[in-house]
C-alpha positions in Angstrom: 19.7 -3.3 -6.6 21.1 -2.1 -10.0 19.1 1.2 -10.0 18.0 0.6 -13.6 21.5 0.3 -14.9 22.0 -2.1 -17.8 25.8 -1.7 -18.2 28.8 -0.7 -16.2 30.7 1.2 -18.9 34.1 1.5 -17.1 34.4 -2.1 -15.9 34.1 -5.3 -17.9 33.6 -8.4 -15.7 33.1 -12.0 -16.8 31.7 -14.9 -14.8 35.2 -16.1 -13.9 36.7 -12.7 -13.0 38.0 -12.8 -9.4 36.7 -10.2 -7.0 38.3 -9.1 -3.7 37.0 -6.4 -1.4 39.0 -3.1 -1.3 37.1 -1.2 1.4 37.6 -1.8 5.0 34.7 -2.5 7.4 34.7 1.1 8.5 33.8 2.3 5.0 30.8 0.0 4.6 28.3 1.6 7.1 26.3 3.7 4.6 26.3 1.2 1.7 23.2 -0.7 0.6 22.7 -4.1 2.2 23.6 -6.1 -1.0 26.8 -4.1 -1.4 27.9 -4.8 2.2 27.1 -8.5 1.7 29.3 -8.7 -1.4 32.1 -6.9 0.3 31.9 -9.2 3.4 31.9 -12.2 1.1 35.0 -11.0 -0.9 37.1 -10.2 2.2 38.7 -13.7 2.1 42.2 -14.0 0.7 42.1 -14.9 -3.0 38.6 -13.5 -3.5 35.7 -15.2 -5.3 34.6 -15.5 -8.9 31.7 -13.5 -10.1 29.7 -16.6 -10.7 30.3 -17.9 -7.2 29.2 -14.6 -5.6 26.1 -14.6 -7.7 25.3 -18.2 -6.7 25.9 -17.6 -3.0 23.7 -14.5 -3.1 21.0 -16.2 -5.2 21.2 -13.4 -7.8 21.3 -14.0 -11.6 24.6 -13.4 -13.2 23.7 -10.3 -15.3 22.4 -8.2 -12.3 25.4 -9.4 -10.2 27.8 -8.3 -12.9 26.2 -4.9 -13.0 26.3 -4.6 -9.2 30.0 -5.6 -9.1 30.7 -3.2 -12.0 29.2 -0.4 -9.9 31.4 -1.5 -6.9 34.5 -1.5 -9.1 33.7 1.9 -10.6 33.5 3.2 -7.0 36.8 1.4 -6.2 35.2 -0.7 -3.4 36.4 -3.9 -5.0 39.5 -5.1 -6.9 39.1 -7.4 -9.8 41.4 -9.5 -12.0 40.8 -11.5 -15.0 40.9 -15.3 -14.7 44.3 -16.9 -14.8 45.3 -18.6 -18.0 45.5 -22.3 -18.1 49.3 -22.2 -18.2 49.3 -20.2 -15.0 47.1 -22.6 -13.1 48.1 -26.1 -14.1 50.9 -27.9 -15.6 49.4 -31.3 -16.5 52.8 -33.0 -17.2 54.1 -32.0 -13.8 51.0 -33.2 -12.1 51.3 -36.5 -13.9 54.9 -36.9 -12.8 53.9 -36.1 -9.2 51.1 -38.7 -9.4 53.5 -41.3 -10.8 56.2 -40.6 -8.2 53.6 -40.9 -5.4 52.4 -44.2 -6.8 56.0 -45.5 -6.5 56.3 -44.7 -2.8 
């Protein structure tokens, strides 16, 4: 699956990096089975985290990271680092919403 690779030098992925497929279905015909499975899984809007892809495919994290690095180097996937805490949750706003809902 990784063809003996131990590192993907151009792409750095962590377990919480979000992956989305870049290639359309028509470009997947000649790809290895594992690659096609990953691309099909990452077609959904918003993508999936590296750890979630590894878990769903029952592949350890390190080989999955290498496989995804290869896909990224071939521009078959897009990846973005995880969002920072401030970008995902504002605890004070959530608490105000909770309190206001409790009053209703």
